[in-house]
TORTOR-436900 format. One line per field, with one value per atom (N, C-alpha, C): atom name; z negated, x, y; residue number from 0; residue in three letters. Coordinates in steps of 0.001 Angstrom, whole numbers, plus 500000, padded with zeros to 6 digits. Atoms other than C-alpha are relative to their C-alpha. Example, Ala and Ser with C-alpha at 12.3 -4.5 7.8 and 13.67 -1.06 7.14 Angstrom:
BEGIN
atome: N, CA, C, N, CA, C
up: 500000, 492200, 500000, 500060, 492860, 499270
east: 500890, 512300, 500900, 499180, 513670, 499230
north: 498810, 495500, 501200, 498810, 498940, 501090
num: 0, 0, 0, 1, 1, 1
residu: Ala, Ala, Ala, Ser, Ser, Ser
end
This chain:
BEGIN
atome: N, CA, C, N, CA, C, N, CA, C, N, CA, C, N, CA, C, N, CA, C, N, CA, C, N, CA, C, N, CA, C, N, CA, C, N, CA, C, N, CA, C, N, CA, C, N, CA, C, N, CA, C, N, CA, C, N, CA, C, N, CA, C, N, CA, C, N, CA, C, N, CA, C, N, CA, C, N, CA, C, N, CA, C, N, CA, C, N, CA, C, N, CA, C, N, CA, C, N, CA, C, N, CA, C, N, CA, C, N, CA, C, N, CA, C, N, CA, C, N, CA, C, N, CA, C, N, CA, C, N, CA, C, N, CA, C, N, CA, C, N, CA, C, N, CA, C, N, CA, C, N, CA, C, N, CA, C, N, CA, C, N, CA, C, N, CA, C, N, CA, C, N, CA, C, N, CA, C, N, CA, C, N, CA, C, N, CA, C, N, CA, C, N, CA, C, N, CA, C, N, CA, C, N, CA, C, N, CA, C, N, CA, C, N, CA, C, N, CA, C, N, CA, C, N, CA, C, N, CA, C, N, CA, C, N, CA, C, N, CA, C, N, CA, C, N, CA, C, N, CA, C, N, CA, C, N, CA, C, N, CA, C, N, CA, C, N, CA, C, N, CA, C, N, CA, C, N, CA, C, N, CA, C, N, CA, C, N, CA, C, N, CA, C, N, CA, C, N, CA, C, N, CA, C, N, CA, C, N, CA, C, N, CA, C, N, CA, C, N, CA, C, N, CA, C, N, CA, C, N, CA, C, N, CA, C, N, CA, C, N, CA, C, N, CA, C, N, CA, C, N, CA, C, N, CA, C, N, CA, C, N, CA, C, N, CA, C, N, CA, C, N, CA, C, N, CA, C, N, CA, C, N, CA, C, N, CA, C, N, CA, C, N, CA, C, N, CA, C, N, CA, C, N, CA, C, N, CA, C, N, CA, C, N, CA, C, N, CA, C, N, CA, C, N, CA, C, N, CA, C, N, CA, C, N, CA, C, N, CA, C, N, CA, C, N, CA, C
up: 498496, 366081, 500739, 499050, 368319, 501325, 498623, 371711, 500574, 499549, 374284, 501097, 499513, 376075, 501192, 498898, 379188, 499663, 500422, 377626, 499447, 500426, 375469, 501009, 498838, 378502, 500704, 499453, 380129, 499238, 501248, 377038, 500510, 498758, 379662, 499904, 499575, 379818, 501269, 498768, 383544, 500477, 500044, 383368, 500424, 499935, 383289, 500964, 499234, 385661, 501576, 499897, 387835, 499398, 500904, 385426, 501382, 500260, 386064, 500241, 499771, 386624, 498414, 500900, 383735, 498516, 501455, 381154, 499830, 499526, 382453, 499333, 501173, 381318, 498582, 501893, 377716, 499098, 500419, 377338, 499939, 500078, 378029, 499025, 500542, 376278, 498223, 501223, 372891, 499762, 500644, 373288, 499716, 500858, 371815, 498799, 501430, 368912, 500070, 500019, 367399, 500065, 499390, 368910, 499859, 499877, 368772, 501451, 498613, 371810, 500408, 499637, 372391, 500148, 499448, 371970, 501223, 498816, 374237, 501547, 498809, 376499, 500873, 499683, 376278, 500524, 499303, 376606, 501033, 498233, 380126, 500393, 499462, 380966, 499975, 500406, 379890, 500771, 499383, 381212, 501151, 498644, 384715, 500688, 498963, 385116, 500392, 500128, 384779, 501128, 498135, 388205, 499496, 500533, 385795, 498927, 500885, 383974, 499830, 500051, 382025, 498992, 500606, 380964, 498822, 501808, 377582, 500437, 499845, 379389, 500501, 499953, 381108, 499109, 501352, 378027, 498947, 501029, 375724, 500124, 499378, 378100, 500270, 499986, 378446, 498872, 501396, 374700, 499659, 500445, 374132, 499771, 499202, 376661, 499327, 500245, 376023, 498018, 501278, 372151, 499104, 500000, 373152, 500254, 499393, 375346, 498899, 500438, 372679, 500341, 499940, 373991, 499216, 501687, 371322, 499119, 501297, 367837, 499270, 500583, 366011, 498600, 500769, 363040, 498563, 501110, 359706, 498764, 500509, 357628, 499905, 499730, 358770, 498972, 500581, 356265, 500315, 499485, 356966, 499579, 500928, 356068, 499552, 500405, 356296, 500513, 499852, 356669, 501615, 498461, 360555, 500364, 499231, 361142, 499474, 500745, 359320, 500791, 499093, 362409, 501212, 499133, 364592, 500119, 499380, 366102, 500299, 499874, 365513, 500874, 499424, 367880, 500208, 499680, 368707, 500905, 499098, 370768, 499700, 500763, 370080, 500313, 498981, 371068, 501304, 498812, 373184, 501623, 499346, 374898, 500522, 499530, 375023, 501565, 498717, 376964, 501500, 498782, 379497, 500422, 499262, 380073, 500359, 499234, 380992, 501191, 498713, 383238, 500881, 499080, 384801, 500296, 499973, 384735, 500889, 499202, 386267, 501697, 498651, 389551, 500717, 499561, 389657, 500917, 500296, 390014, 501430, 498229, 393178, 500491, 499112, 394647, 500376, 499679, 394489, 500817, 499526, 395480, 501777, 498836, 398666, 500962, 499274, 399338, 500494, 499278, 399347, 501094, 498655, 401770, 501342, 498744, 403899, 500306, 499510, 403917, 499316, 500635, 402077, 498547, 501187, 399039, 500123, 500498, 398649, 498753, 501031, 395739, 499416, 500463, 395941, 499800, 500241, 395991, 498671, 501419, 392538, 499150, 500899, 389645, 499125, 501599, 387717, 500403
east: 500502, 683811, 499199, 501492, 680686, 500513, 499645, 681395, 498948, 501510, 679022, 500444, 500418, 677734, 501392, 498990, 680046, 501535, 498604, 683230, 500522, 499489, 682881, 500038, 499992, 682770, 501136, 499096, 685617, 501136, 499992, 687125, 501718, 498066, 691026, 500331, 499064, 692848, 499451, 499853, 692792, 498598, 501248, 689130, 499644, 500447, 688634, 500574, 499354, 690973, 499471, 500143, 690304, 499129, 500746, 688795, 499214, 500435, 686473, 501092, 498875, 688780, 499424, 500428, 686531, 500334, 499845, 687292, 501603, 498238, 691179, 500400, 499641, 691340, 499751, 499946, 690118, 500863, 498729, 692264, 501155, 498657, 695160, 499912, 499763, 693935, 499898, 499873, 693696, 501359, 498269, 697200, 501103, 499343, 698191, 499898, 500332, 696196, 498405, 501100, 693220, 498981, 500743, 690171, 498768, 501740, 686866, 499415, 500125, 684599, 500781, 499594, 685352, 501432, 498857, 688893, 500751, 499640, 688978, 499830, 499905, 687749, 500889, 498478, 690217, 500885, 499092, 692682, 500524, 500867, 691375, 500357, 499392, 691971, 501247, 498126, 695436, 500768, 499021, 696588, 499605, 500322, 694722, 500619, 499532, 696204, 498705, 501807, 692194, 499830, 500480, 691458, 498981, 501162, 689088, 499309, 500217, 686585, 498864, 501197, 684290, 499020, 501100, 680996, 499730, 500659, 679178, 499629, 500388, 676790, 500984, 498844, 679801, 501071, 499245, 682150, 499548, 500604, 679865, 499615, 499513, 678576, 500980, 498497, 682022, 500566, 499498, 682737, 499137, 500959, 679603, 500600, 499313, 680652, 501044, 498271, 684487, 500087, 500081, 683361, 499695, 500493, 681246, 500903, 499182, 683817, 501405, 498711, 686702, 501114, 498721, 689101, 499965, 500217, 688133, 498995, 501092, 686747, 499849, 500758, 684955, 501201, 499566, 687211, 499175, 500827, 685399, 500239, 499320, 688191, 500422, 499757, 688175, 499531, 500889, 687615, 500094, 500136, 685979, 500082, 499816, 686625, 498909, 501374, 683130, 498685, 501580, 679532, 499911, 500575, 679459, 501164, 499374, 682874, 499386, 500402, 680653, 499292, 500297, 678567, 501508, 498843, 682161, 500345, 499503, 683176, 501398, 499052, 686768, 500042, 499933, 688134, 501547, 498860, 690817, 500598, 499893, 692540, 500422, 500228, 692353, 501517, 499224, 695241, 499375, 500496, 693147, 500120, 500145, 692256, 501827, 498439, 696225, 500536, 499682, 696667, 499677, 501255, 693717, 500692, 499120, 695642, 500686, 498840, 698974, 500294, 500654, 697144, 499283, 500672, 695435, 501167, 498933, 698793, 500851, 499541, 700570, 499541, 500611, 697869, 500273, 500290, 697928, 501396, 498620, 701496, 500744, 499678, 701411, 499884, 500437, 699386, 500704, 499424, 701446, 501139, 498701, 704487, 499038, 500460, 702174, 499995, 500605, 701022, 501631, 498906, 704464, 501138, 499458, 706098, 499204, 500430, 703493, 499805, 499084, 705016, 498052, 501273, 701213, 500427, 499637, 703268, 501168, 498086, 707256, 500051, 499632, 708667, 500312, 500028, 709825, 499070, 500522, 706780, 499748, 500474, 705666, 499307, 500866, 704447, 499027, 500582, 703116, 498392
north: 499513, 935844, 499640, 500608, 935552, 500282, 500037, 934450, 499364, 500132, 934553, 498740, 501749, 930914, 499908, 499999, 931774, 499841, 500031, 932378, 498666, 501531, 929050, 499262, 500496, 927864, 499887, 500138, 929077, 500741, 499884, 930029, 499823, 500048, 930045, 501666, 498623, 933462, 499955, 499561, 932833, 500395, 500120, 932180, 501506, 498552, 936139, 500602, 499664, 936718, 500144, 498798, 939116, 500840, 499307, 942023, 500765, 498182, 944949, 501159, 498911, 948098, 500607, 499288, 949281, 499024, 500485, 946569, 499802, 499634, 946778, 500944, 498659, 950008, 500208, 500341, 949253, 499937, 500862, 946598, 500853, 498936, 949337, 501034, 499266, 951487, 500160, 500459, 949747, 498642, 501167, 947690, 501437, 499178, 951100, 500107, 499536, 951798, 498678, 500331, 950842, 501215, 498467, 953134, 499492, 500250, 953797, 500700, 499414, 954897, 501561, 498497, 958444, 499953, 500247, 957830, 499308, 500825, 955155, 500695, 498743, 957479, 500731, 499250, 959780, 499256, 500658, 957192, 499537, 500244, 956424, 500686, 498699, 959566, 500393, 499537, 959814, 499031, 500583, 957290, 499443, 499749, 957507, 501088, 498136, 961260, 500485, 499617, 962030, 499422, 500606, 959647, 499137, 500899, 957661, 500150, 499947, 958465, 499374, 500686, 956412, 500344, 499432, 957130, 499514, 501100, 955607, 499448, 501591, 953679, 498682, 500810, 951878, 499138, 500014, 952274, 499066, 501338, 950061, 498983, 501210, 948327, 498803, 500631, 946888, 499480, 500322, 946853, 499072, 500966, 944845, 498940, 500833, 942231, 499522, 500367, 942388, 499236, 500739, 941382, 498698, 501301, 938693, 499064, 500561, 937450, 499495, 499640, 937631, 500121, 499369, 940363, 500790, 499465, 942304, 499642, 500426, 942503, 501936, 498952, 945165, 500335, 500484, 946141, 500262, 500172, 945981, 500532, 498717, 947643, 501218, 498966, 950741, 500976, 498247, 953953, 500723, 498916, 956525, 501011, 498900, 959731, 501270, 499201, 961489, 499277, 501270, 960028, 499942, 499878, 961312, 498750, 501216, 958817, 499016, 501456, 956085, 498980, 500491, 955735, 499565, 501064, 954435, 499288, 501344, 951644, 500252, 499967, 950918, 499157, 500798, 948330, 499207, 500452, 946344, 499116, 501303, 943934, 498305, 500862, 940582, 499226, 501700, 937310, 500417, 500328, 936733, 500849, 498395, 940327, 499924, 500106, 940144, 499402, 501204, 937116, 500260, 499357, 938735, 500856, 498346, 942151, 498939, 500280, 940282, 499062, 500721, 938146, 500829, 498461, 941199, 500322, 499371, 942736, 499723, 501218, 940020, 500479, 499785, 939961, 501060, 498092, 944194, 500122, 499911, 943675, 499394, 500346, 941513, 500813, 499244, 943418, 500925, 499034, 946379, 499172, 500652, 944287, 499188, 499960, 943463, 501076, 498558, 946805, 500580, 499146, 947903, 499239, 501046, 944853, 500842, 499853, 946047, 501287, 498956, 949727, 501237, 498637, 951391, 500252, 499398, 951926, 500069, 500019, 953264, 500116, 500507, 952311, 501878, 499323, 956106, 500875, 498746, 957998, 500137, 499060, 960215, 498171, 501452, 957464, 500618, 499078, 960155, 500656
num: 0, 0, 0, 1, 1, 1, 2, 2, 2, 3, 3, 3, 4, 4, 4, 5, 5, 5, 6, 6, 6, 7, 7, 7, 8, 8, 8, 9, 9, 9, 10, 10, 10, 11, 11, 11, 12, 12, 12, 13, 13, 13, 14, 14, 14, 15, 15, 15, 16, 16, 16, 17, 17, 17, 18, 18, 18, 19, 19, 19, 20, 20, 20, 21, 21, 21, 22, 22, 22, 23, 23, 23, 24, 24, 24, 25, 25, 25, 26, 26, 26, 27, 27, 27, 28, 28, 28, 29, 29, 29, 30, 30, 30, 31, 31, 31, 32, 32, 32, 33, 33, 33, 34, 34, 34, 35, 35, 35, 36, 36, 36, 37, 37, 37, 38, 38, 38, 39, 39, 39, 40, 40, 40, 41, 41, 41, 42, 42, 42, 43, 43, 43, 44, 44, 44, 45, 45, 45, 46, 46, 46, 47, 47, 47, 48, 48, 48, 49, 49, 49, 50, 50, 50, 51, 51, 51, 52, 52, 52, 53, 53, 53, 54, 54, 54, 55, 55, 55, 56, 56, 56, 57, 57, 57, 58, 58, 58, 59, 59, 59, 60, 60, 60, 61, 61, 61, 62, 62, 62, 63, 63, 63, 64, 64, 64, 65, 65, 65, 66, 66, 66, 67, 67, 67, 68, 68, 68, 69, 69, 69, 70, 70, 70, 71, 71, 71, 72, 72, 72, 73, 73, 73, 74, 74, 74, 75, 75, 75, 76, 76, 76, 77, 77, 77, 78, 78, 78, 79, 79, 79, 80, 80, 80, 81, 81, 81, 82, 82, 82, 83, 83, 83, 84, 84, 84, 85, 85, 85, 86, 86, 86, 87, 87, 87, 88, 88, 88, 89, 89, 89, 90, 90, 90, 91, 91, 91, 92, 92, 92, 93, 93, 93, 94, 94, 94, 95, 95, 95, 96, 96, 96, 97, 97, 97, 98, 98, 98, 99, 99, 99, 100, 100, 100, 101, 101, 101, 102, 102, 102, 103, 103, 103, 104, 104, 104, 105, 105, 105, 106, 106, 106, 107, 107, 107, 108, 108, 108, 109, 109, 109, 110, 110, 110, 111, 111, 111, 112, 112, 112, 113, 113, 113, 114, 114, 114, 115, 115, 115, 116, 116, 116, 117, 117, 117, 118, 118, 118, 119, 119, 119, 120, 120, 120, 121, 121, 121, 122, 122, 122, 123, 123, 123, 124, 124, 124, 125, 125, 125, 126, 126, 126, 127, 127, 127
residu: Met, Met, Met, Asp, Asp, Asp, Ile, Ile, Ile, Ser, Ser, Ser, Glu, Glu, Glu, Asp, Asp, Asp, Ala, Ala, Ala, Leu, Leu, Leu, Gln, Gln, Gln, Thr, Thr, Thr, His, His, His, His, His, His, Pro, Pro, Pro, Gln, Gln, Gln, Ala, Ala, Ala, Phe, Phe, Phe, Val, Val, Val, Pro, Pro, Pro, Leu, Leu, Leu, Thr, Thr, Thr, Pro, Pro, Pro, Ala, Ala, Ala, Val, Val, Val, Phe, Phe, Phe, His, His, His, Ile, Ile, Ile, Leu, Leu, Leu, Leu, Leu, Leu, Ala, Ala, Ala, Leu, Leu, Leu, Gly, Gly, Gly, Lys, Lys, Lys, Ala, Ala, Ala, Asp, Asp, Asp, Leu, Leu, Leu, Tyr, Tyr, Tyr, Gly, Gly, Gly, Leu, Leu, Leu, Leu, Leu, Leu, Ile, Ile, Ile, Met, Met, Met, Gln, Gln, Gln, Glu, Glu, Glu, Val, Val, Val, Glu, Glu, Glu, Ser, Ser, Ser, Leu, Leu, Leu, Thr, Thr, Thr, His, His, His, Gln, Gln, Gln, Gln, Gln, Gln, Val, Val, Val, Arg, Arg, Arg, Leu, Leu, Leu, Gly, Gly, Gly, Pro, Pro, Pro, Gly, Gly, Gly, Thr, Thr, Thr, Leu, Leu, Leu, Tyr, Tyr, Tyr, Arg, Arg, Arg, Ser, Ser, Ser, Leu, Leu, Leu, Gln, Gln, Gln, Arg, Arg, Arg, Met, Met, Met, Val, Val, Val, Leu, Leu, Leu, Asp, Asp, Asp, Gly, Gly, Gly, Leu, Leu, Leu, Ile, Ile, Ile, Glu, Glu, Glu, Glu, Glu, Glu, Arg, Arg, Arg, Ser, Ser, Ser, Asp, Asp, Asp, Val, Val, Val, Asn, Asn, Asn, His, His, His, Ala, Ala, Ala, Thr, Thr, Thr, Ala, Ala, Ala, Arg, Arg, Arg, Asp, Asp, Asp, Glu, Glu, Glu, Arg, Arg, Arg, Arg, Arg, Arg, Arg, Arg, Arg, Val, Val, Val, Tyr, Tyr, Tyr, Arg, Arg, Arg, Leu, Leu, Leu, Thr, Thr, Thr, Pro, Pro, Pro, Phe, Phe, Phe, Gly, Gly, Gly, His, His, His, Gln, Gln, Gln, Val, Val, Val, Ala, Ala, Ala, His, His, His, Leu, Leu, Leu, Glu, Glu, Glu, Ala, Ala, Ala, Gln, Gln, Gln, Arg, Arg, Arg, Leu, Leu, Leu, Ala, Ala, Ala, Thr, Thr, Thr, Leu, Leu, Leu, Val, Val, Val, Glu, Glu, Glu, Ala, Ala, Ala, Ala, Ala, Ala, Met, Met, Met, Ala, Ala, Ala, Arg, Arg, Arg, Gly, Gly, Gly, Phe, Phe, Phe, Leu, Leu, Leu, Ser, Ser, Ser, Asp, Asp, Asp, Arg, Arg, Arg, Glu, Glu, Glu, Asp, Asp, Asp, Lys, Lys, Lys, Ser, Ser, Ser
end
């Protein structure tokens, strides 16, 4: 695993929180299955009920940085069905990435609780 210099200095899950929305969405998408770029984009759209759309530039810059930081890794053991598929890079969440995603989810849950306590969000509102 090639970890960036920043990550080597702060390779503690808490050092990565808060995450950018794009990075957290990608971690969520990869929490379900190993995916390649287009499927990550589609999963993010599905998870957010089409409220978030990651463009290719944001997606691939984020993926590159996430690999360097050890949050995700590129699978090298993928069997591709066609020559076209050989260009696809499949990514998976690392155990470290899972820890970071867990901390970010806890941080966001705390914010949601605060929003509810201050009347900005009702627990009865439609969650879909």
